[in-house]
N, CA, C, O and the ligand as a Tripos MOL2 file, in Angstrom:
@<TRIPOS>MOLECULE
protein
  273   271    69     0     0
PROTEIN
NO_CHARGES

@<TRIPOS>ATOM
      1 N         -39.5760   23.2730   23.1720 N.3       1 MET1
      2 CA        -39.8090   23.1530   24.6170 C.3       1 MET1
      3 C         -39.8490   24.5380   25.2540 C.2       1 MET1
      4 O         -38.9750   25.3670   25.0010 O.2       1 MET1
      5 N         -40.8280   24.7790   26.0510 N.am      2 PRO2
      6 CA        -40.9520   26.1070   26.6610 C.3       2 PRO2
      7 C         -40.0240   26.2900   27.8650 C.2       2 PRO2
      8 O         -40.4560   26.2460   29.0170 O.2       2 PRO2
      9 N         -38.7610   26.4930   27.5710 N.am      3 ILE3
     10 CA        -37.8240   26.7210   28.6680 C.3       3 ILE3
     11 C         -37.6120   28.2120   28.8310 C.2       3 ILE3
     12 O         -37.2790   28.9220   27.8820 O.2       3 ILE3
     13 N         -37.8080   28.6620   30.0370 N.am      4 TYR4
     14 CA        -37.6220   30.0730   30.3250 C.3       4 TYR4
     15 C         -36.5380   30.2430   31.3660 C.2       4 TYR4
     16 O         -36.2400   29.3400   32.1480 O.2       4 TYR4
     17 N         -35.9680   31.4080   31.3500 N.am      5 GLU5
     18 CA        -34.9570   31.7160   32.3460 C.3       5 GLU5
     19 C         -35.5710   32.6490   33.3820 C.2       5 GLU5
     20 O         -36.2970   33.5870   33.0510 O.2       5 GLU5
     21 N         -35.2690   32.3730   34.6060 N.am      6 TYR6
     22 CA        -35.8020   33.1750   35.6970 C.3       6 TYR6
     23 C         -34.6870   33.6620   36.5890 C.2       6 TYR6
     24 O         -33.6220   33.0520   36.6910 O.2       6 TYR6
     25 N         -34.9590   34.7620   37.2220 N.am      7 GLU7
     26 CA        -34.0260   35.2400   38.2350 C.3       7 GLU7
     27 C         -34.7860   35.3240   39.5350 C.2       7 GLU7
     28 O         -35.9010   35.8430   39.5900 O.2       7 GLU7
     29 N         -34.1750   34.8110   40.5750 N.am      8 CYS8
     30 CA        -34.7740   34.8710   41.9030 C.3       8 CYS8
     31 C         -34.5720   36.2790   42.4570 C.2       8 CYS8
     32 O         -33.4620   36.8120   42.4450 O.2       8 CYS8
     33 N         -35.6480   36.8640   42.9340 N.am      9 THR9
     34 CA        -35.5190   38.2120   43.4760 C.3       9 THR9
     35 C         -35.0030   38.1830   44.9150 C.2       9 THR9
     36 O         -34.6540   39.2260   45.4680 O.2       9 THR9
     37 N         -34.9540   37.0180   45.5120 N.am     10 LYS10
     38 CA        -34.4350   36.8860   46.8710 C.3      10 LYS10
     39 C         -32.9220   36.7210   46.8880 C.2      10 LYS10
     40 O         -32.2080   37.5030   47.5150 O.2      10 LYS10
     41 N         -32.4390   35.6890   46.1900 N.am     11 CYS11
     42 CA        -31.0050   35.4180   46.2340 C.3      11 CYS11
     43 C         -30.2840   35.9160   44.9880 C.2      11 CYS11
     44 O         -29.0540   35.9170   44.9390 O.2      11 CYS11
     45 N         -31.0470   36.3400   43.9800 N.am     12 GLY12
     46 CA        -30.4360   36.9100   42.7810 C.3      12 GLY12
     47 C         -29.8690   35.8990   41.8160 C.2      12 GLY12
     48 O         -29.2570   36.2770   40.8170 O.2      12 GLY12
     49 N         -30.0580   34.6220   42.0890 N.am     13 LYS13
     50 CA        -29.5220   33.6050   41.1980 C.3      13 LYS13
     51 C         -30.4800   33.3580   40.0420 C.2      13 LYS13
     52 O         -31.6770   33.6330   40.1150 O.2      13 LYS13
     53 N         -29.9050   32.8340   38.9870 N.am     14 LYS14
     54 CA        -30.7010   32.5550   37.8020 C.3      14 LYS14
     55 C         -30.9010   31.0710   37.6420 C.2      14 LYS14
     56 O         -30.0830   30.2630   38.0810 O.2      14 LYS14
     57 N         -31.9840   30.7290   37.0170 N.am     15 MET15
     58 CA        -32.2780   29.3270   36.7710 C.3      15 MET15
     59 C         -33.1270   29.2210   35.5200 C.2      15 MET15
     60 O         -33.7510   30.1880   35.0820 O.2      15 MET15
     61 N         -33.1350   28.0250   34.9590 N.am     16 GLU16
     62 CA        -33.9870   27.7810   33.8120 C.3      16 GLU16
     63 C         -35.0250   26.7660   34.2300 C.2      16 GLU16
     64 O         -34.7490   25.8730   35.0300 O.2      16 GLU16
     65 N         -36.2090   26.9050   33.6920 N.am     17 ALA17
     66 CA        -37.2680   25.9680   34.0410 C.3      17 ALA17
     67 C         -38.1630   25.7430   32.8420 C.2      17 ALA17
     68 O         -38.3420   26.6070   31.9830 O.2      17 ALA17
     69 N         -38.7110   24.5550   32.8250 N.am     18 LEU18
     70 CA        -39.6860   24.2010   31.8030 C.3      18 LEU18
     71 C         -41.0400   24.6650   32.3030 C.2      18 LEU18
     72 O         -41.5020   24.2500   33.3660 O.2      18 LEU18
     73 N         -41.6560   25.5110   31.5420 N.am     19 VAL19
     74 CA        -42.9460   26.0320   31.9730 C.3      19 VAL19
     75 C         -43.9610   25.8520   30.8550 C.2      19 VAL19
     76 O         -43.8310   26.4400   29.7820 O.2      19 VAL19
     77 N         -44.9510   25.0500   31.1140 N.am     20 PHE20
     78 CA        -45.9590   24.7890   30.0950 C.3      20 PHE20
     79 C         -47.1650   25.7050   30.2190 C.2      20 PHE20
     80 O         -47.8770   25.9510   29.2460 O.2      20 PHE20
     81 N         -47.3800   26.1960   31.4070 N.am     21 SER21
     82 CA        -48.5670   27.0220   31.6270 C.3      21 SER21
     83 C         -48.3120   28.0290   32.7270 C.2      21 SER21
     84 O         -47.3160   27.9520   33.4460 O.2      21 SER21
     85 N         -49.2040   28.9510   32.8450 N.am     22 LYS22
     86 CA        -49.1270   29.9550   33.8950 C.3      22 LYS22
     87 C         -49.1540   29.2950   35.2750 C.2      22 LYS22
     88 O         -48.4940   29.7570   36.2050 O.2      22 LYS22
     89 N         -49.9120   28.2260   35.3960 N.am     23 ALA23
     90 CA        -49.9970   27.5190   36.6750 C.3      23 ALA23
     91 C         -48.6460   26.9280   37.0590 C.2      23 ALA23
     92 O         -48.2500   26.9500   38.2250 O.2      23 ALA23
     93 N         -47.9410   26.3950   36.0540 N.am     24 ASP24
     94 CA        -46.6000   25.8730   36.3080 C.3      24 ASP24
     95 C         -45.6850   26.9860   36.7920 C.2      24 ASP24
     96 O         -44.8900   26.8050   37.7140 O.2      24 ASP24
     97 N         -45.8120   28.1150   36.1650 N.am     25 GLU25
     98 CA        -44.9600   29.2380   36.5320 C.3      25 GLU25
     99 C         -45.2280   29.6530   37.9820 C.2      25 GLU25
    100 O         -44.3060   29.9820   38.7290 O.2      25 GLU25
    101 N         -46.4720   29.6310   38.3510 N.am     26 ASN26
    102 CA        -46.8190   30.0230   39.7140 C.3      26 ASN26
    103 C         -46.2770   29.0570   40.7630 C.2      26 ASN26
    104 O         -46.0630   29.4350   41.9140 O.2      26 ASN26
    105 N         -46.0590   27.8210   40.3600 N.am     27 LYS27
    106 CA        -45.5540   26.8180   41.3020 C.3      27 LYS27
    107 C         -44.0390   26.7740   41.3780 C.2      27 LYS27
    108 O         -43.4680   26.0980   42.2330 O.2      27 LYS27
    109 N         -43.3990   27.4930   40.4820 N.am     28 LEU28
    110 CA        -41.9330   27.4570   40.4500 C.3      28 LEU28
    111 C         -41.3240   27.9880   41.7270 C.2      28 LEU28
    112 O         -41.8000   28.9560   42.3200 O.2      28 LEU28
    113 N         -40.2630   27.3300   42.1280 N.am     29 LYS29
    114 CA        -39.5110   27.7890   43.2850 C.3      29 LYS29
    115 C         -38.0500   27.8990   42.8780 C.2      29 LYS29
    116 O         -37.5630   27.1580   42.0240 O.2      29 LYS29
    117 N         -37.3850   28.8120   43.4930 N.am     30 CYS30
    118 CA        -35.9630   28.9660   43.2500 C.3      30 CYS30
    119 C         -35.2440   27.6680   43.6150 C.2      30 CYS30
    120 O         -35.4660   27.1060   44.6870 O.2      30 CYS30
    121 N         -34.3850   27.2000   42.7160 N.am     31 PHE31
    122 CA        -33.6330   25.9630   42.9770 C.3      31 PHE31
    123 C         -32.6230   26.1600   44.0930 C.2      31 PHE31
    124 O         -32.1730   25.1990   44.7170 O.2      31 PHE31
    125 N         -32.2780   27.3990   44.3350 N.am     32 HIS32
    126 CA        -31.1940   27.6990   45.2620 C.3      32 HIS32
    127 C         -31.6880   27.9820   46.6750 C.2      32 HIS32
    128 O         -31.1380   27.4580   47.6440 O.2      32 HIS32
    129 N         -32.7210   28.8070   46.7970 N.am     33 CYS33
    130 CA        -33.1620   29.2000   48.1400 C.3      33 CYS33
    131 C         -34.6120   28.8260   48.4190 C.2      33 CYS33
    132 O         -35.0860   28.9880   49.5430 O.2      33 CYS33
    133 N         -35.3240   28.3250   47.4030 N.am     34 GLY34
    134 CA        -36.6920   27.8840   47.6330 C.3      34 GLY34
    135 C         -37.7390   28.9850   47.5770 C.2      34 GLY34
    136 O         -38.9270   28.7290   47.7730 O.2      34 GLY34
    137 N         -37.3040   30.1990   47.3110 N.am     35 SER35
    138 CA        -38.2480   31.2960   47.2110 C.3      35 SER35
    139 C         -39.1340   31.1540   45.9840 C.2      35 SER35
    140 O         -38.6950   30.6610   44.9450 O.2      35 SER35
    141 N         -40.3540   31.5800   46.1060 N.am     36 GLY36
    142 CA        -41.2490   31.5650   44.9570 C.3      36 GLY36
    143 C         -41.2280   32.8740   44.2000 C.2      36 GLY36
    144 O         -41.9630   33.0580   43.2300 O.2      36 GLY36
    145 N         -40.3900   33.7740   44.6460 N.am     37 GLU37
    146 CA        -40.3600   35.0960   44.0150 C.3      37 GLU37
    147 C         -39.3740   35.1550   42.8670 C.2      37 GLU37
    148 O         -38.2280   35.5790   43.0110 O.2      37 GLU37
    149 N         -39.8650   34.7150   41.7280 N.am     38 LEU38
    150 CA        -39.0170   34.6670   40.5470 C.3      38 LEU38
    151 C         -39.5650   35.6080   39.5010 C.2      38 LEU38
    152 O         -40.7740   35.8140   39.3880 O.2      38 LEU38
    153 N         -38.6630   36.1660   38.7520 N.am     39 LYS39
    154 CA        -39.1470   36.9410   37.6190 C.3      39 LYS39
    155 C         -38.5420   36.3740   36.3490 C.2      39 LYS39
    156 O         -37.3830   35.9620   36.3110 O.2      39 LYS39
    157 N         -39.3490   36.3670   35.3330 N.am     40 ARG40
    158 CA        -38.8840   35.7940   34.0810 C.3      40 ARG40
    159 C         -37.9350   36.7620   33.4020 C.2      40 ARG40
    160 O         -38.1760   37.9680   33.3390 O.2      40 ARG40
    161 N         -36.8570   36.2000   32.9000 N.am     41 ILE41
    162 CA        -35.8900   36.9960   32.1710 C.3      41 ILE41
    163 C         -36.1290   36.7950   30.6900 C.2      41 ILE41
    164 O         -36.1490   35.6690   30.1930 O.2      41 ILE41
    165 N         -36.3070   37.8820   30.0080 N.am     42 VAL42
    166 CA        -36.4510   37.8010   28.5620 C.3      42 VAL42
    167 C         -35.0520   37.6950   27.9920 C.2      42 VAL42
    168 O         -34.2050   38.5530   28.2390 O.2      42 VAL42
    169 N         -34.8080   36.6290   27.2190 N.am     43 SER43
    170 CA        -33.4520   36.4030   26.7460 C.3      43 SER43
    171 C         -33.0440   37.3150   25.6090 C.2      43 SER43
    172 O         -32.8180   36.8730   24.4820 O.2      43 SER43
    173 N         -32.9580   38.5510   25.9140 N.am     44 MET44
    174 CA        -32.4420   39.5230   24.9590 C.3      44 MET44
    175 C         -31.6000   40.4930   25.7630 C.2      44 MET44
    176 O         -31.7070   40.5960   26.9850 O.2      44 MET44
    177 N         -30.7640   41.1960   25.0280 N.am     45 CYS45
    178 CA        -29.8650   42.0890   25.7120 C.3      45 CYS45
    179 C         -30.4580   43.4770   25.8730 C.2      45 CYS45
    180 O         -30.2540   44.3490   25.0280 O.2      45 CYS45
    181 N         -31.1600   43.6730   26.9110 N.am     46 PHE46
    182 CA        -31.5990   45.0220   27.2200 C.3      46 PHE46
    183 C         -31.8940   45.0800   28.6990 C.2      46 PHE46
    184 O         -32.0480   44.0480   29.3520 O.2      46 PHE46
    185 N         -31.9700   46.2390   29.2080 N.am     47 SER47
    186 CA        -32.2330   46.3470   30.6320 C.3      47 SER47
    187 C         -33.6800   46.7320   30.8500 C.2      47 SER47
    188 O         -34.2880   47.4210   30.0320 O.2      47 SER47
    189 N         -34.2060   46.2860   31.9400 N.am     48 PHE48
    190 CA        -35.5780   46.6410   32.2570 C.3      48 PHE48
    191 C         -35.6850   46.7700   33.7640 C.2      48 PHE48
    192 O         -34.8720   46.2220   34.5090 O.2      48 PHE48
    193 N         -36.6630   47.4760   34.1860 N.am     49 GLY49
    194 CA        -36.8380   47.6850   35.6140 C.3      49 GLY49
    195 C         -35.6500   48.3880   36.2440 C.2      49 GLY49
    196 O         -35.4150   48.2790   37.4480 O.2      49 GLY49
    197 N         -34.9070   49.1050   35.4230 N.am     50 GLY50
    198 CA        -33.7730   49.8320   35.9690 C.3      50 GLY50
    199 C         -32.5770   48.9580   36.2670 C.2      50 GLY50
    200 O         -31.5850   49.4190   36.8330 O.2      50 GLY50
    201 N         -32.6720   47.6960   35.8870 N.am     51 ARG51
    202 CA        -31.6290   46.7590   36.2390 C.3      51 ARG51
    203 C         -30.9810   46.2130   34.9800 C.2      51 ARG51
    204 O         -31.6570   45.6340   34.1290 O.2      51 ARG51
    205 N         -29.7200   46.3890   34.8610 N.am     52 ASP52
    206 CA        -29.0310   45.9630   33.6510 C.3      52 ASP52
    207 C         -28.6380   44.4960   33.7590 C.2      52 ASP52
    208 O         -27.8710   44.1130   34.6420 O.2      52 ASP52
    209 N         -29.1620   43.6910   32.8680 N.am     53 ILE53
    210 CA        -28.8060   42.2760   32.8840 C.3      53 ILE53
    211 C         -27.8600   41.9230   31.7600 C.2      53 ILE53
    212 O         -27.5140   40.7570   31.5700 O.2      53 ILE53
    213 N         -27.4400   42.9360   31.0110 N.am     54 SER54
    214 CA        -26.6400   42.6470   29.8370 C.3      54 SER54
    215 C         -25.2220   42.1990   30.1860 C.2      54 SER54
    216 O         -24.4880   41.7450   29.3080 O.2      54 SER54
    217 N         -24.8340   42.3170   31.4300 N.am     55 ASN55
    218 CA        -23.5060   41.8670   31.8270 C.3      55 ASN55
    219 C         -23.5350   40.4500   32.3820 C.2      55 ASN55
    220 O         -22.5780   40.0060   33.0160 O.2      55 ASN55
    221 N         -24.6230   39.7470   32.1460 N.am     56 SER56
    222 CA        -24.7450   38.4020   32.6870 C.3      56 SER56
    223 C         -23.9100   37.3960   31.9050 C.2      56 SER56
    224 O         -23.7540   36.2540   32.3350 O.2      56 SER56
    225 N         -23.3810   37.8060   30.7750 N.am     57 GLY57
    226 CA        -22.5320   36.9030   30.0140 C.3      57 GLY57
    227 C         -23.3070   36.0650   29.0270 C.2      57 GLY57
    228 O         -22.7130   35.3040   28.2630 O.2      57 GLY57
    229 N         -24.6230   36.1880   29.0240 N.am     58 SER58
    230 CA        -25.4120   35.3540   28.1280 C.3      58 SER58
    231 C         -25.6540   36.0270   26.7850 C.2      58 SER58
    232 O         -26.1750   35.4000   25.8630 O.2      58 SER58
    233 N         -25.2890   37.2670   26.6700 N.am     59 CYS59
    234 CA        -25.5350   37.9770   25.4350 C.3      59 CYS59
    235 C         -24.4970   37.6230   24.3820 C.2      59 CYS59
    236 O         -23.2940   37.6860   24.6340 O.2      59 CYS59
    237 N         -24.9590   37.2620   23.2380 N.am     60 GLY60
    238 CA        -24.0610   37.0200   22.1280 C.3      60 GLY60
    239 C         -23.1610   35.8230   22.3220 C.2      60 GLY60
    240 O         -22.1150   35.7310   21.6790 O.2      60 GLY60
    241 N         -23.5320   34.9210   23.1750 N.am     61 SER61
    242 CA        -22.6930   33.7600   23.4100 C.3      61 SER61
    243 C         -23.2080   32.5510   22.6260 C.2      61 SER61
    244 O         -22.9860   31.4040   23.0130 O.2      61 SER61
    245 N         -23.8850   32.8240   21.5360 N.am     62 GLY62
    246 CA        -24.3290   31.7510   20.6780 C.3      62 GLY62
    247 C         -25.5960   31.0800   21.1530 C.2      62 GLY62
    248 O         -25.9000   29.9620   20.7380 O.2      62 GLY62
    249 N         -26.3180   31.7270   21.9930 N.am     63 GLY63
    250 CA        -27.6070   31.1920   22.4170 C.3      63 GLY63
    251 C         -27.5400   30.2690   23.6150 C.2      63 GLY63
    252 O         -28.5680   29.9310   24.2020 O.2      63 GLY63
    253 N         -26.3600   29.8680   23.9750 N.am     64 LYS64
    254 CA        -26.2430   28.9910   25.1510 C.3      64 LYS64
    255 C         -26.1380   29.8730   26.3910 C.2      64 LYS64
    256 O         -25.2230   30.6850   26.5290 O.2      64 LYS64
    257 N         -27.0810   29.6910   27.2630 N.am     65 VAL65
    258 CA        -27.0750   30.5010   28.4750 C.3      65 VAL65
    259 C         -26.1780   29.8390   29.5120 C.2      65 VAL65
    260 O         -26.4190   28.7150   29.9500 O.2      65 VAL65
    261 N         -25.1880   30.5370   29.8700 N.am     66 GLY66
    262 CA        -24.2540   29.9940   30.8580 C.3      66 GLY66
    263 C         -24.8270   30.1060   32.2500 C.2      66 GLY66
    264 O         -25.5760   31.0360   32.5460 O.2      66 GLY66
    265 N         -24.4770   29.1560   33.1100 N.am     67 PHE67
    266 CA        -25.0760   29.1840   34.4350 C.3      67 PHE67
    267 C         -24.0790   28.6110   35.3720 C.2      67 PHE67
    268 O         -23.7460   27.4270   35.3230 O.2      67 PHE67
    269 N         -23.6120   29.4560   36.2170 N.am     68 SER68
    270 CA        -22.4970   29.0340   37.0460 C.3      68 SER68
    271 C         -22.8580   29.0090   38.5120 C.2      68 SER68
    272 O         -22.0190   28.6720   39.3480 O.2      68 SER68
    273 ZN        -33.3470   32.1530   45.3360 Zn       69 ZN69
@<TRIPOS>BOND
     1     1     2 1
     2     2     3 1
     3     3     4 2
     4     3     5 am
     5     5     6 1
     6     6     7 1
     7     7     8 2
     8     7     9 am
     9     9    10 1
    10    10    11 1
    11    11    12 2
    12    11    13 am
    13    13    14 1
    14    14    15 1
    15    15    16 2
    16    15    17 am
    17    17    18 1
    18    18    19 1
    19    19    20 2
    20    19    21 am
    21    21    22 1
    22    22    23 1
    23    23    24 2
    24    23    25 am
    25    25    26 1
    26    26    27 1
    27    27    28 2
    28    27    29 am
    29    29    30 1
    30    30    31 1
    31    31    32 2
    32    31    33 am
    33    33    34 1
    34    34    35 1
    35    35    36 2
    36    35    37 am
    37    37    38 1
    38    38    39 1
    39    39    40 2
    40    39    41 am
    41    41    42 1
    42    42    43 1
    43    43    44 2
    44    43    45 am
    45    45    46 1
    46    46    47 1
    47    47    48 2
    48    47    49 am
    49    49    50 1
    50    50    51 1
    51    51    52 2
    52    51    53 am
    53    53    54 1
    54    54    55 1
    55    55    56 2
    56    55    57 am
    57    57    58 1
    58    58    59 1
    59    59    60 2
    60    59    61 am
    61    61    62 1
    62    62    63 1
    63    63    64 2
    64    63    65 am
    65    65    66 1
    66    66    67 1
    67    67    68 2
    68    67    69 am
    69    69    70 1
    70    70    71 1
    71    71    72 2
    72    71    73 am
    73    73    74 1
    74    74    75 1
    75    75    76 2
    76    75    77 am
    77    77    78 1
    78    78    79 1
    79    79    80 2
    80    79    81 am
    81    81    82 1
    82    82    83 1
    83    83    84 2
    84    83    85 am
    85    85    86 1
    86    86    87 1
    87    87    88 2
    88    87    89 am
    89    89    90 1
    90    90    91 1
    91    91    92 2
    92    91    93 am
    93    93    94 1
    94    94    95 1
    95    95    96 2
    96    95    97 am
    97    97    98 1
    98    98    99 1
    99    99   100 2
   100    99   101 am
   101   101   102 1
   102   102   103 1
   103   103   104 2
   104   103   105 am
   105   105   106 1
   106   106   107 1
   107   107   108 2
   108   107   109 am
   109   109   110 1
   110   110   111 1
   111   111   112 2
   112   111   113 am
   113   113   114 1
   114   114   115 1
   115   115   116 2
   116   115   117 am
   117   117   118 1
   118   118   119 1
   119   119   120 2
   120   119   121 am
   121   121   122 1
   122   122   123 1
   123   123   124 2
   124   123   125 am
   125   125   126 1
   126   126   127 1
   127   127   128 2
   128   127   129 am
   129   129   130 1
   130   130   131 1
   131   131   132 2
   132   131   133 am
   133   133   134 1
   134   134   135 1
   135   135   136 2
   136   135   137 am
   137   137   138 1
   138   138   139 1
   139   139   140 2
   140   139   141 am
   141   141   142 1
   142   142   143 1
   143   143   144 2
   144   143   145 am
   145   145   146 1
   146   146   147 1
   147   147   148 2
   148   147   149 am
   149   149   150 1
   150   150   151 1
   151   151   152 2
   152   151   153 am
   153   153   154 1
   154   154   155 1
   155   155   156 2
   156   155   157 am
   157   157   158 1
   158   158   159 1
   159   159   160 2
   160   159   161 am
   161   161   162 1
   162   162   163 1
   163   163   164 2
   164   163   165 am
   165   165   166 1
   166   166   167 1
   167   167   168 2
   168   167   169 am
   169   169   170 1
   170   170   171 1
   171   171   172 2
   172   171   173 am
   173   173   174 1
   174   174   175 1
   175   175   176 2
   176   175   177 am
   177   177   178 1
   178   178   179 1
   179   179   180 2
   180   179   181 am
   181   181   182 1
   182   182   183 1
   183   183   184 2
   184   183   185 am
   185   185   186 1
   186   186   187 1
   187   187   188 2
   188   187   189 am
   189   189   190 1
   190   190   191 1
   191   191   192 2
   192   191   193 am
   193   193   194 1
   194   194   195 1
   195   195   196 2
   196   195   197 am
   197   197   198 1
   198   198   199 1
   199   199   200 2
   200   199   201 am
   201   201   202 1
   202   202   203 1
   203   203   204 2
   204   203   205 am
   205   205   206 1
   206   206   207 1
   207   207   208 2
   208   207   209 am
   209   209   210 1
   210   210   211 1
   211   211   212 2
   212   211   213 am
   213   213   214 1
   214   214   215 1
   215   215   216 2
   216   215   217 am
   217   217   218 1
   218   218   219 1
   219   219   220 2
   220   219   221 am
   221   221   222 1
   222   222   223 1
   223   223   224 2
   224   223   225 am
   225   225   226 1
   226   226   227 1
   227   227   228 2
   228   227   229 am
   229   229   230 1
   230   230   231 1
   231   231   232 2
   232   231   233 am
   233   233   234 1
   234   234   235 1
   235   235   236 2
   236   235   237 am
   237   237   238 1
   238   238   239 1
   239   239   240 2
   240   239   241 am
   241   241   242 1
   242   242   243 1
   243   243   244 2
   244   243   245 am
   245   245   246 1
   246   246   247 1
   247   247   248 2
   248   247   249 am
   249   249   250 1
   250   250   251 1
   251   251   252 2
   252   251   253 am
   253   253   254 1
   254   254   255 1
   255   255   256 2
   256   255   257 am
   257   257   258 1
   258   258   259 1
   259   259   260 2
   260   259   261 am
   261   261   262 1
   262   262   263 1
   263   263   264 2
   264   263   265 am
   265   265   266 1
   266   266   267 1
   267   267   268 2
   268   267   269 am
   269   269   270 1
   270   270   271 1
   271   271   272 2
@<TRIPOS>SUBSTRUCTURE
     1 MET1         2 RESIDUE 1 A MET
     2 PRO2         6 RESIDUE 1 A PRO
     3 ILE3        10 RESIDUE 1 A ILE
     4 TYR4        14 RESIDUE 1 A TYR
     5 GLU5        18 RESIDUE 1 A GLU
     6 TYR6        22 RESIDUE 1 A TYR
     7 GLU7        26 RESIDUE 1 A GLU
     8 CYS8        30 RESIDUE 1 A CYS
     9 THR9        34 RESIDUE 1 A THR
    10 LYS10       38 RESIDUE 1 A LYS
    11 CYS11       42 RESIDUE 1 A CYS
    12 GLY12       46 RESIDUE 1 A GLY
    13 LYS13       50 RESIDUE 1 A LYS
    14 LYS14       54 RESIDUE 1 A LYS
    15 MET15       58 RESIDUE 1 A MET
    16 GLU16       62 RESIDUE 1 A GLU
    17 ALA17       66 RESIDUE 1 A ALA
    18 LEU18       70 RESIDUE 1 A LEU
    19 VAL19       74 RESIDUE 1 A VAL
    20 PHE20       78 RESIDUE 1 A PHE
    21 SER21       82 RESIDUE 1 A SER
    22 LYS22       86 RESIDUE 1 A LYS
    23 ALA23       90 RESIDUE 1 A ALA
    24 ASP24       94 RESIDUE 1 A ASP
    25 GLU25       98 RESIDUE 1 A GLU
    26 ASN26      102 RESIDUE 1 A ASN
    27 LYS27      106 RESIDUE 1 A LYS
    28 LEU28      110 RESIDUE 1 A LEU
    29 LYS29      114 RESIDUE 1 A LYS
    30 CYS30      118 RESIDUE 1 A CYS
    31 PHE31      122 RESIDUE 1 A PHE
    32 HIS32      126 RESIDUE 1 A HIS
    33 CYS33      130 RESIDUE 1 A CYS
    34 GLY34      134 RESIDUE 1 A GLY
    35 SER35      138 RESIDUE 1 A SER
    36 GLY36      142 RESIDUE 1 A GLY
    37 GLU37      146 RESIDUE 1 A GLU
    38 LEU38      150 RESIDUE 1 A LEU
    39 LYS39      154 RESIDUE 1 A LYS
    40 ARG40      158 RESIDUE 1 A ARG
    41 ILE41      162 RESIDUE 1 A ILE
    42 VAL42      166 RESIDUE 1 A VAL
    43 SER43      170 RESIDUE 1 A SER
    44 MET44      174 RESIDUE 1 A MET
    45 CYS45      178 RESIDUE 1 A CYS
    46 PHE46      182 RESIDUE 1 A PHE
    47 SER47      186 RESIDUE 1 A SER
    48 PHE48      190 RESIDUE 1 A PHE
    49 GLY49      194 RESIDUE 1 A GLY
    50 GLY50      198 RESIDUE 1 A GLY
    51 ARG51      202 RESIDUE 1 A ARG
    52 ASP52      206 RESIDUE 1 A ASP
    53 ILE53      210 RESIDUE 1 A ILE
    54 SER54      214 RESIDUE 1 A SER
    55 ASN55      218 RESIDUE 1 A ASN
    56 SER56      222 RESIDUE 1 A SER
    57 GLY57      226 RESIDUE 1 A GLY
    58 SER58      230 RESIDUE 1 A SER
    59 CYS59      234 RESIDUE 1 A CYS
    60 GLY60      238 RESIDUE 1 A GLY
    61 SER61      242 RESIDUE 1 A SER
    62 GLY62      246 RESIDUE 1 A GLY
    63 GLY63      250 RESIDUE 1 A GLY
    64 LYS64      254 RESIDUE 1 A LYS
    65 VAL65      258 RESIDUE 1 A VAL
    66 GLY66      262 RESIDUE 1 A GLY
    67 PHE67      266 RESIDUE 1 A PHE
    68 SER68      270 RESIDUE 1 A SER
    69 ZN69       273 GROUP 0 **** ****
């Protein structure tokens, strides 16, 4: 199943969504604030865009992405 993790650039919250196509991705809205400004998080431990995501707690936790 194509489940991806996204981070909302508005409220900073993370969410997971099933995305089958680019069109689906474009329609995604933040579950928390409704913003469409989401960026996909690559589920690996590295930082990109100058922003360190490795402290999110999802690294090395056995593949289960925690979401609080
Ligand atoms: Zn949001």
